[in-house]
C-alpha positions as CSV (number, residue, x, y, z in Angstrom):
1,M,-5.8,26.0,2.9
2,S,-5.2,23.9,-0.2
3,S,-7.8,22.9,-2.7
4,R,-9.1,19.4,-3.1
5,P,-6.4,17.3,-4.7
6,P,-6.8,15.2,-7.9
7,P,-6.4,11.4,-7.7
8,P,-2.8,10.1,-7.3
9,T,-0.9,9.6,-10.5
10,A,1.9,7.2,-11.4
11,D,4.7,9.9,-11.7
12,L,7.5,8.9,-9.4
13,S,9.5,12.1,-9.9
14,R,6.8,14.4,-8.5
15,S,5.2,14.9,-5.2
16,S,1.8,13.4,-4.5
17,P,-1.1,15.7,-5.3
18,S,-3.1,13.8,-2.7
19,T,-0.9,14.9,0.1
20,G,-1.8,18.6,-0.2
21,G,1.8,19.5,-0.5
22,P,5.3,18.4,-1.5
23,G,7.3,15.7,0.0
24,V,5.3,12.6,-0.3
25,P,6.1,10.6,-3.5
26,V,3.6,8.6,-5.4
27,V,4.4,5.0,-6.0
28,A,3.4,3.7,-9.4
29,A,0.5,1.2,-9.3
30,P,0.3,-1.9,-11.4
31,T,-0.9,-1.2,-14.9
32,V,-4.0,-3.3,-15.9
33,A,-3.3,-5.3,-18.9
34,P,-5.6,-4.6,-21.9
35,L,-7.9,-7.2,-23.2
36,G,-6.1,-9.8,-25.2
37,A,-2.7,-9.0,-23.8
38,D,-2.2,-12.7,-22.9
39,W,-2.4,-13.9,-26.5
40,P,1.3,-15.0,-26.7
41,R,0.6,-17.5,-23.9
42,R,-2.5,-18.7,-25.6
43,A,-0.6,-19.1,-28.9
44,V,2.1,-21.1,-27.1
45,D,-0.6,-23.3,-25.5
46,F,-2.3,-23.9,-28.8
47,L,1.0,-24.8,-30.7
48,F,2.0,-27.0,-27.8
49,F,-1.3,-28.8,-27.9
50,L,-1.0,-29.3,-31.7
51,G,2.5,-30.6,-31.3
52,M,1.5,-33.2,-28.7
53,A,-1.6,-34.2,-30.7
54,G,0.6,-34.6,-33.9
55,M,3.3,-36.7,-32.2
56,L,0.7,-38.9,-30.5
57,G,-1.2,-39.4,-33.8
58,I,1.9,-40.2,-35.7
59,F,3.2,-42.7,-33.1
60,A,-0.3,-44.3,-33.0
61,L,-0.3,-44.7,-36.8
62,V,3.3,-46.1,-36.8
63,G,2.3,-48.5,-34.1
64,V,-0.7,-49.7,-36.0
65,E,1.5,-50.3,-39.0
66,L,4.2,-52.1,-37.0
67,A,1.8,-54.2,-34.9
68,D,1.3,-57.9,-35.8
69,S,-2.3,-58.0,-37.0
70,E,-2.5,-61.7,-36.6
71,V,-1.8,-61.4,-32.8
72,V,-3.7,-58.2,-32.1
73,P,-6.2,-56.6,-34.4
74,R,-5.3,-53.2,-35.7
75,W,-8.4,-51.6,-34.4
76,A,-7.5,-52.8,-30.9
77,V,-4.0,-51.4,-31.3
78,L,-5.4,-48.1,-32.5
79,L,-7.9,-48.0,-29.7
80,G,-5.2,-48.6,-27.1
81,A,-3.0,-45.9,-28.6
82,L,-5.9,-43.5,-28.5
83,A,-6.7,-44.4,-25.0
84,A,-3.1,-43.7,-24.0
85,A,-3.1,-40.4,-25.9
86,V,-6.4,-38.9,-24.6
87,P,-5.2,-38.3,-20.9
88,V,-2.1,-36.5,-22.3
89,L,-4.2,-34.2,-24.5
90,V,-6.7,-33.6,-21.7
91,L,-3.9,-32.6,-19.2
92,T,-1.9,-30.5,-21.8
93,P,-3.9,-27.2,-21.3
94,G,-3.4,-27.4,-17.5
95,R,0.2,-28.7,-17.5
96,R,1.4,-25.6,-15.6
97,D,-0.9,-26.3,-12.7
98,R,-0.6,-30.1,-12.7
99,P,2.9,-30.9,-14.0
100,Y,3.3,-34.3,-12.2
101,A,0.0,-35.6,-13.5
102,F,1.1,-34.5,-17.0
103,L,4.4,-36.4,-16.5
104,V,2.6,-39.6,-15.4
105,A,0.2,-39.4,-18.4
106,V,3.1,-38.8,-20.8
107,C,5.1,-41.7,-19.4
108,L,2.2,-44.1,-19.6
109,A,1.5,-43.0,-23.2
110,A,5.2,-43.4,-24.1
111,A,5.3,-46.9,-22.6
112,V,2.1,-48.0,-24.5
113,L,3.3,-46.6,-27.8
114,S,6.9,-47.9,-27.4
115,S,5.5,-51.4,-26.8
116,L,4.1,-51.4,-30.3
117,G,7.5,-51.9,-31.8
118,T,9.7,-48.8,-31.6
119,P,11.4,-47.0,-28.7
120,I,11.1,-43.6,-30.4
121,P,8.0,-42.4,-28.5
122,L,9.8,-43.1,-25.2
123,F,12.8,-40.8,-26.2
124,L,10.5,-38.0,-27.6
125,L,7.6,-37.9,-25.2
126,V,9.2,-38.4,-21.8
127,P,11.6,-35.4,-22.3
128,V,8.5,-33.2,-22.8
129,G,7.2,-34.4,-19.4
130,I,10.6,-33.7,-17.8
131,F,10.5,-30.2,-19.3
132,V,7.1,-29.5,-17.8
133,V,8.1,-30.6,-14.4
134,E,11.4,-28.8,-14.4
135,A,9.7,-25.5,-15.6
136,Y,6.4,-25.4,-13.7
137,A,6.5,-27.7,-10.7
138,P,6.6,-26.0,-7.3
139,E,9.7,-26.1,-5.2
140,G,10.3,-29.4,-3.3
141,W,12.3,-32.6,-3.3
142,Q,10.2,-34.0,-6.1
143,R,11.2,-31.3,-8.5
144,T,14.8,-31.6,-7.3
145,W,15.2,-35.3,-8.0
146,V,12.5,-36.4,-10.5
147,P,13.8,-34.6,-13.6
148,P,17.5,-35.6,-13.2
149,V,16.7,-39.2,-12.3
150,M,14.4,-39.6,-15.3
151,A,16.9,-37.9,-17.6
152,G,19.5,-40.3,-16.4
153,C,17.3,-43.3,-17.1
154,L,16.6,-42.0,-20.6
155,V,20.3,-41.6,-21.3
156,W,20.9,-45.2,-20.0
157,L,18.2,-46.6,-22.2
158,S,19.4,-44.7,-25.2
159,M,22.9,-46.2,-24.7
160,T,21.5,-49.7,-24.5
161,E,18.8,-49.5,-27.1
162,T,20.5,-47.3,-29.8
163,Q,23.9,-46.8,-31.3
164,G,26.5,-44.7,-29.5
165,Q,26.2,-41.6,-31.7
166,I,22.5,-41.6,-31.3
167,A,22.9,-42.0,-27.6
168,A,25.3,-39.0,-27.4
169,V,22.9,-36.9,-29.3
170,G,20.0,-37.9,-27.0
171,A,22.0,-37.1,-23.9
172,V,22.9,-33.6,-25.2
173,A,19.2,-33.1,-26.2
174,I,18.0,-34.1,-22.7
175,V,20.5,-31.8,-21.0
176,S,19.5,-29.0,-23.3
177,I,15.9,-29.5,-22.5
178,I,16.6,-29.4,-18.7
179,G,18.6,-26.1,-19.2
180,W,15.8,-24.6,-21.3
181,A,13.2,-25.6,-18.6
182,R,15.3,-23.9,-15.9
183,G,15.5,-20.8,-18.0
184,V,11.7,-20.8,-18.3
185,R,11.5,-21.3,-14.6
186,A,13.8,-18.4,-13.8
187,Q,11.8,-16.1,-16.1
188,R,8.6,-17.1,-14.4
189,R,10.1,-16.5,-11.0
190,Y,11.3,-13.1,-12.1
191,R,7.9,-12.1,-13.4
192,A,6.3,-13.3,-10.2
193,T,8.7,-11.1,-8.2
194,L,7.9,-8.1,-10.4
195,L,4.2,-8.7,-9.9
196,E,4.6,-8.9,-6.1
197,R,6.6,-5.7,-6.1
198,L,3.9,-4.0,-8.1
199,R,1.3,-5.2,-5.6
200,A,3.4,-4.0,-2.7
201,A,3.8,-0.7,-4.5
202,E,0.0,-0.4,-4.9
203,R,-0.5,-1.2,-1.2
204,E,2.1,1.4,-0.3
205,R,0.5,4.0,-2.6
206,D,-2.9,3.4,-1.0
207,L,-1.4,3.6,2.5
208,R,0.3,6.8,1.7
209,A,-2.8,8.2,0.2
210,E,-4.7,7.3,3.4
211,Q,-2.0,8.9,5.5
212,A,-2.1,12.0,3.3
213,V,-5.9,12.3,3.7
214,A,-5.5,11.9,7.4
215,A,-2.9,14.6,7.6
216,E,-5.0,16.9,5.4
217,R,-8.0,16.3,7.7
218,N,-5.9,17.2,10.7
219,R,-4.6,20.3,9.1
220,I,-8.0,21.4,8.1
221,A,-9.2,20.8,11.7
222,R,-6.3,23.0,13.0
223,D,-7.2,25.7,10.6
224,I,-10.8,25.7,11.5
225,H,-9.9,25.8,15.2
226,D,-7.5,28.7,14.6
227,L,-10.0,30.7,12.5
228,V,-13.2,30.2,14.5
229,S,-12.2,29.6,18.1
230,H,-10.5,32.9,18.3
231,S,-13.6,34.8,17.4
232,L,-15.8,32.6,19.6
233,A,-13.6,33.2,22.6
234,V,-14.0,37.0,22.1
235,V,-17.8,36.5,21.8
236,A,-17.8,34.5,25.0
237,V,-15.7,37.2,26.9
238,Q,-18.0,39.9,25.7
239,A,-21.1,37.9,26.5
240,A,-19.9,37.2,30.0
241,G,-19.2,40.9,30.5
242,A,-22.5,42.0,29.1
243,E,-24.3,39.6,31.4
244,R,-22.6,41.1,34.5
245,I,-23.3,44.7,33.6
246,A,-26.6,44.4,31.9
247,E,-28.6,45.8,34.8
248,K,-26.0,48.3,36.1
249,D,-24.9,49.8,32.8
250,P,-27.2,48.9,29.8
251,A,-25.2,51.2,27.5
252,R,-22.0,49.3,27.9
253,A,-23.9,46.0,27.6
254,R,-25.3,47.2,24.3
255,E,-21.7,48.0,23.2
256,A,-20.6,44.5,24.2
257,L,-23.5,43.0,22.2
258,A,-22.5,45.1,19.2
259,V,-18.9,43.7,19.5
260,I,-20.4,40.2,19.6
261,G,-22.3,40.9,16.4
262,R,-19.3,42.3,14.6
263,T,-17.1,39.4,15.7
264,S,-19.7,36.8,14.7
265,R,-20.0,38.4,11.3
266,N,-16.3,38.4,10.8
267,A,-16.1,34.8,11.9
268,L,-18.7,33.9,9.3
269,T,-16.8,35.8,6.7
270,E,-13.6,34.0,7.5
271,M,-15.4,30.7,7.4
272,R,-16.8,31.5,4.0
273,A,-13.4,32.5,2.7
274,M,-12.0,29.2,4.0
275,L,-14.7,27.3,2.2
276,D,-14.1,29.3,-1.0
277,V,-10.5,28.2,-0.9
278,L,-11.5,24.6,-0.5
279,R,-13.7,24.9,-3.6
280,Q,-11.0,26.4,-5.7
281,G,-9.2,24.5,-8.4
282,P,-5.6,23.2,-8.1
283,D,-4.1,26.5,-9.4
284,G,-5.5,28.5,-6.5
285,S,-5.6,31.6,-8.7
286,N,-8.2,33.2,-6.5
287,A,-6.6,32.4,-3.2
288,E,-5.7,35.3,-0.9
289,P,-2.2,35.2,0.5
290,A,-1.8,33.4,3.8
291,P,-1.3,35.7,6.9
292,G,2.2,36.0,8.2
293,L,4.3,38.0,10.7
294,A,3.2,41.3,9.1
295,Q,-0.4,40.6,10.1
296,I,0.2,40.0,13.8
297,P,-0.2,43.7,14.6
298,D,-3.5,43.7,12.8
299,L,-4.5,40.7,14.9
300,A,-3.6,42.6,18.0
301,D,-5.6,45.7,16.9
302,A,-8.6,43.6,16.0
303,M,-8.7,42.1,19.5
304,T,-8.2,45.5,21.0
305,G,-11.2,46.6,19.0
306,H,-13.2,43.8,20.5
307,G,-12.7,45.1,24.0
308,I,-9.5,43.3,25.1
309,E,-6.5,45.5,25.2
310,V,-3.5,43.9,23.4
311,R,-0.1,45.7,23.8
312,Y,2.1,44.8,20.8
313,Q,5.9,45.5,20.6
314,Q,8.4,44.5,17.9
315,T,12.2,44.5,18.1
316,G,15.0,43.7,15.8
317,Q,15.4,43.8,12.0
318,P,12.5,41.9,10.3
319,H,13.4,38.6,8.8
320,R,11.6,37.3,5.8
321,L,10.7,33.6,6.5
322,A,9.1,31.0,4.4
323,P,5.3,31.5,4.0
324,G,4.6,28.4,5.9
325,A,6.9,29.4,8.8
326,E,5.2,32.9,9.0
327,L,1.8,31.3,8.9
328,A,2.8,28.9,11.8
329,L,3.9,31.9,14.0
330,Y,0.7,33.8,13.1
331,R,-1.5,30.9,14.1
332,V,0.5,30.5,17.3
333,A,-0.1,34.2,18.1
334,Q,-3.8,33.8,17.2
335,E,-4.2,30.7,19.4
336,S,-2.2,32.3,22.3
337,L,-4.5,35.4,22.2
338,T,-7.5,33.1,22.2
339,N,-6.3,31.2,25.2
340,A,-5.4,34.4,27.0
341,A,-8.9,35.7,26.4
342,K,-10.5,32.5,27.6
343,H,-8.4,31.7,30.7
344,G,-6.8,35.0,31.7
345,L,-8.0,38.2,33.2
346,A,-9.2,40.1,30.1
347,S,-9.4,43.4,31.9
348,A,-5.7,43.4,32.5
349,G,-4.9,43.2,28.8
350,I,-2.4,41.0,26.9
351,D,1.2,41.7,26.0
352,V,2.7,40.5,22.7
353,W,6.4,40.7,21.8
354,L,7.7,39.8,18.4
355,S,11.5,39.8,18.4
356,Y,13.6,39.3,15.3
357,E,16.9,37.9,16.6
358,S,20.0,37.0,14.6
359,D,19.3,33.3,14.6
360,R,15.6,33.0,15.2
361,V,12.2,34.8,15.4
362,L,10.7,34.8,18.9
363,L,7.1,35.3,19.7
364,E,6.1,35.9,23.3
365,V,2.6,36.3,24.7
366,R,2.0,37.2,28.3
367,N,-1.3,37.7,30.1
368,R,-2.4,38.0,33.7
369,L,-4.1,35.1,35.4
370,A,-7.5,35.6,37.0
371,S,-7.4,35.3,40.7
372,P,-10.0,33.2,42.6
373,G,-12.1,36.3,43.2
374,Q,-11.8,37.5,39.6
375,E,-13.3,35.0,37.3
376,G,-12.4,35.0,33.6
377,A,-14.6,33.9,30.8
378,Q,-15.3,30.2,31.3
379,V,-15.0,28.9,27.7
380,P,-14.7,25.1,27.3
381,G,-11.8,23.9,25.1
382,A,-10.6,20.6,23.7
383,G,-7.2,20.9,25.4
384,T,-5.3,20.3,22.2
385,G,-4.2,23.9,21.4
386,Q,-0.6,23.7,22.6
387,A,-0.2,20.3,20.9
388,G,-1.3,21.7,17.6
389,M,1.0,24.7,18.0
390,R,4.0,22.5,18.7
391,Q,3.1,20.4,15.6
392,R,3.0,23.5,13.4
393,L,6.4,24.8,14.8
394,A,8.1,21.4,14.6
395,L,7.6,21.4,10.8
396,Y,10.1,24.3,10.7
397,S,12.5,23.1,13.5
398,G,10.7,25.4,16.0
399,D,9.3,24.8,19.5
400,L,7.4,26.6,22.2
401,T,7.4,26.8,26.0
402,A,4.6,27.7,28.4
403,T,5.4,28.9,31.9
404,A,2.8,29.7,34.6
405,E,4.0,32.3,37.2
406,P,2.1,33.3,40.3
407,E,0.2,36.1,38.5
408,H,1.1,35.7,34.8
409,Y,1.1,33.1,32.1
410,C,3.7,33.3,29.4
411,L,4.0,31.4,26.2
412,R,7.2,31.6,24.0
413,A,7.4,30.3,20.5
414,W,10.3,30.5,18.0
415,I,11.5,29.3,14.6
416,P,15.2,29.3,13.7
417,H,16.1,31.9,11.1
418,G,17.6,30.2,8.0
419,R,16.0,26.8,8.8
420,S,12.5,27.7,7.5
421,G,13.4,27.8,3.8
422,G,13.0,31.5,3.4
423,G,15.5,34.1,2.5
424,Q,16.6,37.1,4.5
425,G,14.7,40.2,4.0
426,T,15.4,43.9,4.4
């Protein structure tokens, strides 16, 4: 039994503490940005707003100076320039979300300011709108065609309204602006991809944590079943025998009740020990070593002491397997003895063989089946014992087979030697 794990960390090179064991990597979760981490973007927005306000103000003042005050009063020219500039300034903070609205506002403002006597606002403001559309507009035919068409129109106007050198400089500037905008767009796409990967990593981390919790719950359930059901089966067998002989042989019935008391106390002790392990810290410094193959004879002796004879035999040179593999075989032996006590003829005893072969360790448990006239202890079960044993053995490339003969029931379980991660012993 492992202690309760700490929360998952973001170390990709180590196994997940939430899994209760090695083999399940933890995927790094997105790091929450600290407060104020978006200040570069706010600074850019502020400087962009100041630049637009400055250009619009300068063009409005130039337009007022160039306007013919005898035809249109200067206050009317200034009011019209401000009216054209206000929508641009209002849409500037949200230009990333509404790039086409910003482009329309910029084009209208450029047209109004250029009509006051100079085409300069047209050649300086419209490229800003093209940049915003190229950098922030969503994918679609509008973003594909609008920036290059408007850039071509500006180049054509610069060639007709200005000198050739100025037109060439304007064309190069417009092409550079479009290239810059596409670079900004690529960077935004790259950041969005990284964020999506981080979100996917967080979802995967949560899923793996849930799977690890479910696996730990199943493992704890199997351990509880192995530790407690074995003793409860012995209690049921002794109780059934005591009930049958209570009137004929009270002395033997009292002995059976004493066995029930000892077995119950042992079961409580084992349960407390298991709970103590659950309460331990991650270091497990106070944990007792897990039972293994060397404790199977003790298991047989304990059941014999409970009134069910278990004949244990061992052959071959002992192999030292991995602790998990030895624990798996021990649990299989415990579960097999429990099933034999519950469903077999207890008075006939149980035979257990542990064979250390050259390529595997084989465990065989054989018991006699109760005939219709010889009822065994009727102990209800969940019917998941063999499935749990197979799952334990499969972790170490092992398996089990169960065969029912006319009078006997035999269960064989094995784990390959050298495949369990342990070294060979002496």
